[in-house]
C-alpha positions as CSV (number, residue, x, y, z in Angstrom):
1,M,-5.0,-37.3,65.4
2,A,-6.1,-40.7,66.6
3,K,-6.6,-41.8,70.2
4,V,-6.5,-38.3,71.6
5,C,-9.3,-36.5,73.5
6,G,-10.8,-33.6,71.6
7,I,-11.4,-31.6,74.8
8,C,-8.4,-32.0,77.2
9,G,-5.9,-33.5,74.7
10,K,-5.3,-36.6,76.8
11,G,-3.4,-39.2,74.7
12,P,-1.5,-42.5,75.0
13,V,1.1,-43.0,77.8
14,F,4.2,-45.1,77.2
15,G,6.0,-47.3,79.7
16,H,7.1,-50.8,80.5
17,N,5.6,-54.0,81.8
18,V,8.1,-55.2,84.4
19,S,8.1,-58.9,85.3
20,H,9.1,-60.4,88.6
21,A,12.5,-61.3,86.9
22,N,12.8,-57.5,86.1
23,N,12.3,-58.1,82.3
24,K,11.0,-55.0,80.6
25,T,8.7,-55.0,77.6
26,R,7.0,-52.1,75.9
27,K,3.5,-51.1,77.1
28,V,1.0,-48.4,76.0
29,W,-1.9,-47.2,78.0
30,Y,-4.7,-45.6,75.9
31,P,-7.3,-43.2,77.2
32,N,-10.9,-44.3,77.5
33,L,-12.4,-42.5,74.5
34,H,-16.0,-42.4,73.3
35,K,-17.1,-41.2,69.9
36,I,-20.1,-38.9,70.5
37,K,-22.1,-36.1,68.8
38,T,-21.5,-32.7,70.5
39,L,-22.8,-29.2,70.1
40,K,-20.0,-26.7,69.3
41,A,-20.7,-23.2,68.2
42,G,-24.3,-24.1,67.4
43,R,-23.3,-27.0,65.1
44,T,-23.4,-30.8,65.6
45,I,-20.0,-32.4,65.2
46,H,-18.5,-35.9,66.0
47,M,-15.7,-35.9,68.6
48,K,-13.6,-38.4,70.4
49,V,-14.0,-37.5,74.1
50,C,-12.5,-39.2,77.1
51,S,-14.7,-40.5,79.9
52,R,-13.5,-37.9,82.4
53,C,-14.5,-35.0,80.2
54,L,-17.9,-36.6,79.6
55,R,-18.4,-37.2,83.3
56,S,-17.4,-33.7,84.4
57,G,-19.8,-32.1,81.9
58,L,-17.2,-30.2,79.8
59,I,-19.3,-30.9,76.7
60,T,-23.0,-30.8,75.7
61,K,-24.3,-33.8,73.9
62,A,-26.4,-33.4,70.8
63,A,-29.7,-35.2,70.4
């Protein structure tokens, strides 16, 4: 799955841009993902992880 955090499952959010004249157009907000090497079960794997999971220390980075 693309554009989804491998830890928390955060993904795209859909909505509308609303102009001053109340015109509505489609809008997508994507999570801030980073492709990093992590240690999981003693192995090094690549994961897409959102910045919140990185910042809160939910993963251990591989060297």
